[in-house]
N, C-alpha and C positions, 0 to 999 in steps of 0.2 A: 115818607121818612128819608128819601134820598136827598142828598145835599145839593147836587147840581143837576142841571138839565142833562148833562152827559150821563150821569148815573141813572137817571130816569130812562133815557133812551136805551142804555145797555140792558137795563132790567126788562124793558118792553121787548127788545130783540130776543132775550132769553125766553120770555114767556111765549112769544110767537113761535119760536123754534120748538119749545116743548109741546105746544098745541098741535103743531104740524106733525110731530113724531107720534103723539098719541092718536091723532086722527088717522094717520097712515096705518098704524098697527090695528086699530079697531076696524078699519075698512077691510083689511086682510082677514082678521079673525071672524068677522061676520060672513065672509064669503068662502071660508076655508073648506067647507064641505059641499059647496055648490057645484053644479055641473054633473052631468050624467057620466057614469063609467061607460067606457066603450073600448073596443079593440083598437090598439094603436100600432101601426106599422112604424116602429121606432126608427128604422133606417131612413125611411122617407121623411119622417118627422124631423130628424136631426139634419138631414140634407136640406130641408126647407129652411130651417133656422139658419144654417150656415150660409145659404144663398141670400136670405133676407139681410143678414148681418155682414155680408161680404168677408167671411172668414173661412179659413181652411178647415175641412172636416175629413177625418179618417174613419171609415166605417168598415167593420169587420165582415159584414154580410147581413142578409135579411134577418130580422128578428121582430117579434110582436110581443106586446104585453097589454094589459088592461089598465085603464086609468082615465083621468080627466085631462084631455089634451091642453085646454087653456091654462090650467094650473101648472102642468108640467112645463109648458112653454114659458110661463112666468118664472118658474124656478131656474130654468136654463138661462133665460135672458138676464136674470139677476146676477148669475155667476159670470156671464160674459161682460156685463156692464161693470161689475166690480173689477174684473181683470183689466178692462180698458182703463178704468179710473186710476188704478194704482200701479199698473205694470205695462201698459201698452197693448199691442194686438194679441188676443188669445187664440188658441187653437182648440178645436172641438173634436172629440173622438168618441166612438161607440165601440164597446167591447162586450162580449157575451161570455158567460160561463154556463155550466149546466143548469144552475139555479138562479142566476142573476143577469140583469142588463145593467151595464155600467156606462154612464154618460160622464165623460171627463171634459173639464175645461182647464186647459193648461196655459200658464203664462211664463214669461222669462224675467219677471220682475224680482223685487227683493224677497218675496215670499212672506210667510208669517212664521215666527219662531214656534217650534213644537209646543212649548209650554203656554203659548197664548192662543192656540187654535180653538180650544173649548170656549174661551172667553169671547171670541169674535162671533160665535154662533148665537150668543144671547141678544135679545132685542135691544136696540139702541147702543150697542157696544161699538166703540171705536178704539183702536189701539193706541194711537199717539196723538194727543190733542194738538201738539205743535204741528205735526205733519198733516192733520186733517181739518184744521180749523177753517181753511178756505175751500174745502171740498164740499160740493153740494151733496145732499142726502141726509138721511136721518138714522142710519145705522140699522136698517131693517133687511137689507138685501140677503145676507146670509141666513138670518133668522127665518125669513119667509121661505127661502129655498129649503132649509132644514125641515120646517113644518110641513111643507108640501110633500117632500120625500116621505116623511113619517105618515101623512094621511094616506099615501099610496103603499104603505107597508114596507117602506124602504128606509134609507138613511142618507145623510150627507156626510161625507168624510173629507177632511182636508189633509193633504200630505205634500211631500216634496214632488215637484214636477220634473220629468225627464228633461224639460226645457230649461231647468235651472231655477224656476220660481215656485209658484204654488200650483198644486193640482187640487181642484174641487171636483169630487166625484159624487154623482147621484147614483146610488145603488138601489135598483128596484127588483122586486121578485119577478121571475120570468113567467 
């Protein structure tokens, strides 16, 4: 029913993008509960990710929790990749309280307005079509990180960063 070859090509690109988005989310959903729970030395875990990604890490001290390391790594990397994509070089930090382990990814970019933070946690969400139309990805990074935190009995929280941009925090039970 399209009138021109250009309309047909545009529609095909849209269909291909939708297929990629659905496939990516289904892949995550099928694997969400996989992987054995194990004790994780979170300090070493965060230090390893920081070294692998060549970013700065601030670690408050040794701390352990139980979880699925591969999933947690995916969640932290999603936050790092998002920060890089939209804000430049992120910083990683680990903080502990009596009841929680807090993994922070901070950036100095434009941040996300407070009233939009819940929206970006939904699958396939993108804030500004004009700003992101040439940016790769399907809008699942934050949603997957949120879901992984929840599978671990925690949560993902977005707030203002001390660096001036966005702070994404994975809060896990200790």
